N, C-alpha and C positions, 0 to 999 in steps of 0.2 A: 492394453497399454496403460502405465500408470503415469500421473501427472496430470496438468491441466493443459489444455489445448483447445484453439478455435480454428474452426474451419469455414472459411468464405462468409464471415459475417459483414451483414449491411445494416446500416440504421440510419435514418435520416428524421430531421425534425420539419414536418411539413416537407417544402419543396428544397431544403437546405440538406445535402448529403453530408454526413459525419464520418462514417465509417462505409467502406465499400470493399467488398470481397476480400476482408481482412482474415489472415489466417496465421498463427504462430505454432511453432513446435512445442511438445510437452514440456511443462516447465517442471522440473524435479523436486521430489520431497527433500526437506531438509536444507534447502537453498533460497537465497535471497535474490530475486531477480528485480533491476531496477527498470522500471518503464519511464523512457525519457523522450523529449520532444517539445517543440514550442508551444506557446500559449493556442490554444484552439485545434489543436492536433487531434483531439479526440480520446485523451486520456481518462478523462472523468467519465465520459460515455461508455467506454470499454469497461470500466470498473462497475457501472451500473447494469450493464447487460450481464456480466459475470456474476454479479449478486442477485439478479433476479428483478432488480427495480425497474428495469426496462426490458422489453422483449424485442429480440432483433427481427427486421423484416425478412431477413433470408440467413441462412446459415446456422451452426451450432457450436456450442460450447461443451466440451467433453471434460470429464473429470473421472481418472481411472476407468476408462473405457465406457463410462455411462453419460449419455446425453443428458444434461441438467434441467433442460425443457421437460425432461420425463419424471422429475422429482417434484413432490409437492413443496408449497411454500415453506411450511415448517421444516422439512428436511432440508431444503437450502439454507434456511436460517442456522441449522445447526453445522451444516458442511462449511459455510462461508461467512466471514466476519469481515465487514467492510467499513472502514474509517473513512468517511468523507472530510473534505475540508474544511466545512463550516461545522463547528461544534454546537450541537442542538440539545438542550436540557431546560428544564424547568427552572428559572432563575430563584425559585424558592427553595431549590434542594441544595445540601451540601456537597463536597466532593465525595466524602465518604457514601453519602446516599446514592449518588449517581455510578459510582463503582460498583457498590453492592447489587443496584439493579442489573447492571451487566453480568455481575457474577450469578446472578439468580436467573438469568435469561433463560426462557423455556423450562425452567426447573421448579415451578412453584414458589411462592413467597414467604414461607414460613423461614424465619431466619434463626440459625442455630449458632451456639458459640464459635463451632467451627468455622461457619461463613465470617464471622465478625473477624476471627485471627486471619483468615485467608485473605479478607480485604486489606487489613492492616499490614500484613506482609506485602501485599501488591503495591500498596501506596509507599511505603518504605522504599522497596526496590526501584519505584520510578522516581524516587527522590521527590516525592511531594507529601511525605506523611504530615509535615507541618501543616499543610492545607485542609487536612481531613475535615475540620470543622467550618472551614470558608465556603460561604455562599457562592454557587455559580456566578451569581451578578457580580461579585467582588472581584473574579480573576482578571487578568492581564490576557492578551491573546496567547501568549506563551505557556502560561500557565494552563488555560484552557486547551491546548494542544497537548500538554503534557497529560492530562485528565483523559484525552480522547484516547491516548497510546495505551494508557493503564486499563482503560474500559475493554480495548480490544483484546490486550494479552491477557486479561483475567479469563478470557473465555477461552475454550479448546475447541479448536475447529481443525479441519483440514486445509483450508486456504484461508490468507489473510491479505486483505487488500487495504494498502494505507496510501490515501491521496495527499501528496505533499504534506506529510507529518512533520516535517522540520522547517516549514516556510516562515514561522512567527518566532523561532527559537533562536538564541545567540549561539555563537560558535560551538561552545562546550556542551551545550545540551543538544545540539545536531548531533555531535560524535557519540554523545551518551545514548541517544534514543535508538540510533541507527545501529548501534553495537547492541542494544538490549534486544532490538527486534532481529537482528541477525542471529544472535545466540538462542534466543526463544525459537525460532525457526528450526534450527538444529538439533535442540533439545527435544523438539515434539515430533520430529521428523514430518513437519508440515512445510506447505508451499507458501512463500512469502513473495508478493509483488508490492513494491513502492515506486510511486510515481514521484521523481525528482526533477528539479531545474539545475541543480548545482552538478555538473559534469564530474568534477572532482570528487565530491562525495559519492556518487554512482560508482565511479572507478574505484574507490578505497573499500565501499562496503559490499558491493553486489557481486555475486557469484557469476551472474552473467547479465547481460542488457538486452532490452528490446528498444529499438528506434522507431518510434510512430511519427508519421508526418503525412499531413493531407488524407486522414484516414486510412491509411495503409501502413503494414508493417514494412520497412524499408532496410533493417538489418537485424538479425538476432544471432548472438554467440557471446564470446568472452569480452571484456572490456576492450582488450587489445584488438580483437577484430571488428568490433562496433565503433570503437572511438577511432580507428585508423580508416574506417570506410569513407569513401568521397561523398556517400549519403548525409555524414554529418554536416559538411561544408554546404550542400546544397539546401539542406533542411534549416539551418540555423542562419545562413546567408553571412558566416564570417569565416574567415581563415582560422583553421585549428591546428596547433602544433601540440603533439604528443610526446612526451620524454618519461623517462623513468627517474623518480626521485630518490633520495639517499636511502631509503628503506625498500628499494626497488617496488615501489608502487607508482601507479601511471599519475603524472600530472598532466592537466590538460590547460593550455594557454589558447585563448581565443583573441582575436585581432580583427577589427573592422576592416572588410573588403576596400 
C-alpha cells in the first residue's frame, strides 16, 4: 500500500496523554494534506512522531507499506523532511549558508558551482534572493519562516511536514508559500502535510484535510467533507458556516456560539 498512514498511535508526556490510538488513512503522493485542529490538539507531536524525533508508546507509522520504526535514523532523514514551528540556525550564518547546508544535507560538504547555482535558484524561487547575504539574526519572523520553507523544499524527500509555515507571514506571502508547497508536491510526486490554523487557507490549497482533536483523528477527507463535519463545531467550539465562493472555492465563516 502506497502513501503515509498511522495505526493506533499513542504518545504521552509523563502522565499527560497527547495522542491516543490515533489512526489515519494513507495520504497519497503528489497531494497536499492540511492538518487542522485547535491549539494543543497534538499536531506538532504527531509531526515529531512521523519524523522520528519522538517514538510512540504504541502503534506504528507506515510509509509505502514499511513501518518507519524499522528504518535507520539516516534513512528516515532521507525520506522525511520536517519543518518545525521554530526556526533554528546559527545567528552568525547567512541565509545563503543555511539553505546551502540544507541542500548538502547527508550529501557531503564539498560545494560545487552547481550547488551554488541550485541554492541561488531556490532563493529566487522563494522570493528571498535579496536576503542571500543577510545574517539569520537580522531577519524578521516572516523572513525566517520563508527561509525555513526554502530549506525544506531544496531537499528532495518522499514526505514533507510543515508545522504552521505561514503563521508569521502576511496574506500575500501566505498564498505564495502554500502555492509553492502544493506545486512542489505535485511536481515531485511527494506527500505533503501542512499544519494550519486558517481554515480558509486549508480549504483553498489542501487536496484533503485531517481534523485532529483531543489526541484523535475526528475527520478525514475532502475539504467539503471535513469542514461540513459536526466535529468542526465540537472541536473549535464555534458555529461554522461553509459556503461556495465566486471561484467555486469553499469559504469558512466562524461565529462564537
